[in-house]
C-alpha positions in Angstrom: 3.6 -22.8 -7.5 1.4 -20.5 -5.1 -1.7 -18.7 -6.1 -2.0 -15.2 -5.9 -4.9 -14.4 -3.9 -6.6 -11.5 -2.2 -9.8 -11.4 -0.2 -11.4 -8.1 -1.3 -13.9 -7.4 1.4 -10.9 -7.9 3.7 -8.7 -5.7 1.5 -11.3 -2.9 1.7 -12.4 -3.1 5.4 -8.3 -2.7 6.1 -8.0 0.3 3.8 -11.0 1.9 5.6 -9.4 1.0 9.1 -6.3 2.5 7.6 -8.3 5.6 6.9 -9.7 5.8 10.3 -6.9 5.0 11.8 -4.5 8.3 10.0 -8.0 10.3 11.3 -9.1 10.9 7.7 -13.3 11.0 8.1 -16.0 10.9 5.6 -19.9 10.4 5.7 -20.7 7.1 6.5 -23.9 5.4 5.1 -25.8 6.4 8.1 -24.9 9.9 7.9 -26.4 10.0 4.3 -29.4 8.2 5.0 -30.0 10.5 7.5 -30.3 13.3 5.0 -33.7 14.4 4.3 -34.6 13.7 0.4 -35.3 17.3 -0.1 -31.6 18.1 1.0 -30.3 15.5 -1.3 -32.7 16.6 -4.3 -31.2 18.0 -7.6 -32.4 21.7 -7.8 -33.0 22.8 -11.3 -33.1 26.4 -10.4 -30.7 28.2 -7.8 -31.0 31.8 -8.9 -33.4 32.6 -5.9 -31.6 30.4 -3.6 -29.9 32.6 -0.9 -26.3 32.5 0.4 -27.0 30.4 3.2 -29.0 28.1 1.0 -26.4 27.8 -1.5 -23.8 27.1 1.3 -25.8 24.4 2.6 -26.6 22.6 -0.6 -22.8 23.0 -1.1 -22.3 21.3 2.1 -24.8 18.1 1.5 -23.3 17.4 -1.9 -19.9 17.8 -0.6 -20.9 15.0 2.0 -22.3 13.0 -1.2 -19.3 13.5 -3.0 -17.0 12.4 -0.5 -19.4 9.3 0.4 -19.6 8.2 -3.1 -16.0 8.6 -4.0 -15.0 6.3 -0.9 -17.7 3.8 -2.4 -16.2 4.0 -6.0 -12.8 3.5 -4.2 -14.2 0.2 -2.7 -16.1 -0.9 -6.0 -12.6 -0.1 -7.9 -11.0 -3.0 -5.7 -13.9 -5.1 -6.0 -13.5 -4.9 -9.9 -10.1 -5.4 -9.7 -10.2 -8.4 -7.5 -12.8 -10.1 -9.7 -10.9 -9.6 -13.0 -8.0 -11.1 -11.3 -10.3 -14.1 -10.1 -11.6 -14.3 -13.6 -8.1 -14.3 -15.0 -7.0 -17.2 -12.7 -10.3 -19.1 -13.1 -10.0 -19.2 -17.2 -6.4 -20.2 -16.8 -7.1 -22.9 -14.4 -9.9 -24.4 -16.9 -7.8 -23.9 -19.8 -4.7 -26.1 -17.9 -7.0 -28.8 -17.1 -8.6 -29.0 -20.5 -7.9 -32.1 -22.6 -8.5 -30.0 -25.9 -5.5 -29.4 -28.3 -6.0 -25.9 -29.7 -5.8 -22.8 -27.5 -8.7 -21.5 -29.3 -10.6 -24.6 -28.0 -9.4 -24.3 -24.6 -10.9 -20.6 -24.7 -14.1 -21.7 -25.5 -14.3 -24.5 -23.1 -13.3 -21.9 -20.7 -15.5 -19.2 -21.9 -18.4 -21.8 -21.1 -17.2 -23.2 -17.9 -19.9 -22.7 -15.0 -17.1 -21.2 -12.5 -15.7 -18.6 -15.1 -19.6 -17.5 -16.3 -20.1 -17.1 -12.3 -16.9 -14.9 -11.9 -18.0 -13.0 -15.1 -21.5 -12.5 -13.7 -19.6 -11.0 -10.3 -17.5 -8.8 -12.2 -20.2 -7.6 -14.5 -22.3 -6.5 -11.4 -19.2 -5.0 -9.9 -18.3 -3.0 -12.8 -22.0 -1.9 -13.3 -22.1 -0.5 -9.8 -18.3 1.4 -10.5 -19.8 3.1 -13.2 -23.0 4.0 -11.0 -20.7 5.4 -8.2 -18.7 7.5 -11.0 -21.6 8.6 -12.4 -22.7 10.0 -9.3 -19.7 11.3 -8.2 -19.4 13.4 -11.7 -23.2 14.5 -11.2 -22.5 15.7 -7.3 -19.2 17.5 -8.7 -21.0 19.2 -11.2 -23.7 20.6 -8.8 -21.0 21.5 -6.4 -19.5 23.7 -9.3 -23.1 24.9 -10.0 -23.7 26.2 -6.4 -20.2 27.8 -6.3 -20.4 29.7 -9.4 -24.2 30.8 -8.2 -22.8 32.2 -4.9 -19.7 33.9 -6.4 -22.5 35.7 -9.2 -24.6 36.8 -6.2 -21.5 37.9 -4.2 -20.3 40.0 -6.9 -23.6 41.4 -7.6 -23.7 42.5 -4.3 -20.6 44.1 -4.6 -21.8 46.4 -7.2 -24.7 47.5 -5.6 
């Protein structure tokens, strides 16, 4: 029996190379890191922003959104890979068990060092995925806020 095995790092690198070959672009980590903290800050007051400031903030937050979306997709692949690895590892431990009851085999697998190691990696990957999802949602909300503020300013200008 051949075991299903995918190297997640190789898969993610393959997919990123595929994106590059297709001509798609997204902000690199260097692009995002080069933005000043002020540019990336989450403003609480946008009413006094000029149209240019709103457009610039929209551009920055759209870049942040694009970058975090790619990182979220990479994290999704990591989570899927660790979920599969956990399933295989548990199965292997249960198959090698000398115990007769399935519930006892499951308990033995849950306490196995190799299973615990994969569970730890999965927990870290899931946490990272949740963080990226939260950031993406936050950037999306700010992009909408900037867009609404800009639209409001343009509508006000029409009325004058």
